[in-house]
N, C-alpha and C positions, 0 to 999 in steps of 0.2 A: 565851445561848450565844455565845461568841466564836469566830470563825474566824481563826486566826493566819495572816497572810500574810507571805511573804518576797518582796522585790522587788529586782530588779537595780539597782545604783546608777546604771547608764546609762539607766535608764528615763526616758522623758520624762514628767515629772510631770503637766503640763497635759494631755498626750494621754491619759494613763490616767484622770485625773480626769474629762475630758469623755466618755470612752468608758463609764466606770462610772457616770456621773451622780451622783457622791458626792464630798464633800470628803475631803481626805487624812485628816483626823481621824476620819472615819467608817470607815476601811478597816482599822483595827487592824493596821497594819504593825508587826511586832515585830523585824524584821531586814531588813537589805539585804545584798546580796552582789555580789562582782565576778565570781565564777565560779559558773555554774549547778551544777557538780559539788558545790561547798561547800554550796549550799542543799539539793541532793538528799540530802545526808547528814542534815540536820535533818528533811527530809520523811520519809525512810525510818524515822526514829525516832518518827514521829507528832507532831512538834512544829508542823505547819502545812502550808501549800500554798506552792508557788513558781510564779511566772509566768515563762516563758522560751520560747526558741525550740525548735521540734521538731528532733529528731535531734542535739541537742548532747550529751545523755546517753543512756545505754542504758535503754530503757523497754519492751523486749519480752522474750519467753521467760521466763527465771527471774527478771527484775527485779521488785521489789516496787513499782516506779513505773509510772505510765501517763501518757501525754500526752493531754490533752483540749483540742481546739481551742476557741478563744473564738468566740462568736457574738453579734453579727455579726462577721464576719472583720475582724481588725485587722492591718495590716501596719506594719513598722518597718524603716527602713534601718539598715545596719550600716557601720561604718568600720574600716579597718585602719590603724594608725599605728605608726610606728617612729621611733627616734632619727635625727636628721640625721647623715649620714655613717656610718651603721650598717654595720659589717662583718658579713655574713651567713655562716652555715655553708653548705656545699654544698646541703644539703636546703632550708634556708630561701631560698637564692638561687633554686633551682629552683621552689619554691612561689610566690615573688614573681613570677617570670617568667610562670608559668601564670596567675596572677591578672591580670597586666597583658594577657595575650592574651585572657582572657575579657572583660576590660573593653573592650578594642578591639573585639572581636566584638559585644558588647552595644551599644556606641556606633554601630557600622555598621548594626546591625539597626534601632535607633531612628531613624537618619537616613533610612531608606527608608520 
């Protein structure tokens, strides 16, 4: 029996390989995705499983999907990137300002 797996293209292949203690060829990866939502459509249709961050897609209430944390716990960093000299909408500009505030607060906490 094969279990079909979908993995994010951003996935750090070596980190996943070391955590699962298997070579990539043994994982039966049948697709990769940029957006977890896209992978969730395939999962809803019963085509396999997707590995992704919690709370990115709806997995409670009437959803056919569920989130199952990995064990042992595995953490991954995230990055937000944008074009140099990007002109943001008002909403995007506000979002970026809030992210910078959170980053500043996190750096202050880490410094203490």
